[in-house]
C-alpha positions in Angstrom: -19.9 -181.4 28.6 -19.3 -181.5 24.8 -16.3 -182.5 22.9 -14.8 -182.1 19.1 -12.6 -183.8 17.2 -11.4 -180.9 15.1 -12.3 -178.0 13.7 -11.9 -175.7 11.0 -14.0 -173.3 9.0 -12.2 -172.0 6.4 -14.1 -173.7 4.0 -17.5 -171.3 4.9 -15.3 -168.4 5.8 -12.6 -168.1 3.3 -9.1 -166.5 4.6 -11.1 -165.2 7.4 -11.6 -168.4 9.6 -12.9 -167.7 13.1 -11.1 -171.1 14.6 -9.2 -173.8 13.4 -8.3 -175.9 16.0 -4.8 -177.6 14.7 -2.4 -180.4 15.6 -5.5 -182.7 16.2 -4.9 -186.5 16.3 -7.1 -189.8 17.5 -4.4 -190.3 20.2 -5.6 -186.6 21.5 -9.1 -186.7 20.9 -9.1 -190.7 23.0 -7.3 -188.0 26.2 -9.9 -185.6 25.8 -12.9 -188.1 25.8 -10.7 -190.3 28.5 -10.3 -187.3 30.8 -14.0 -186.3 30.0 -15.4 -189.4 30.9 -13.7 -189.3 34.1 -14.7 -185.8 35.8 -18.4 -186.2 34.3 -21.0 -186.7 36.8 -24.0 -186.7 35.2 -27.4 -184.3 36.3 -29.7 -186.9 35.7 -30.4 -190.6 34.0 -32.1 -188.6 31.4 -28.8 -186.0 30.7 -26.5 -189.0 31.2 -24.9 -188.0 27.9 -21.8 -186.2 26.8 -22.4 -184.2 23.5 -19.5 -185.0 20.3 -19.7 -181.6 17.9 -19.5 -182.6 14.6 -16.9 -180.6 13.1 -18.5 -180.9 9.7 -21.7 -179.7 9.0 -21.7 -177.4 11.7 -24.1 -175.3 9.8 -27.0 -177.4 9.8 -27.0 -178.5 12.8 -23.9 -179.9 15.0 -24.0 -182.7 17.2 -24.0 -186.5 17.1 
């Protein structure tokens, strides 16, 4: 599973962004991550992680 704190690619797409996630707050992120963790079942010991997608640097590699 993965989660993203926010997203706005207008800096790369100008007036025609493909996606903007509005109203992102630390509280919304906390709630989303808490619920994700409750439902998460690891595939294996080696694959026991959740991706946090870094909204910045998406073109260079966008996970933390």
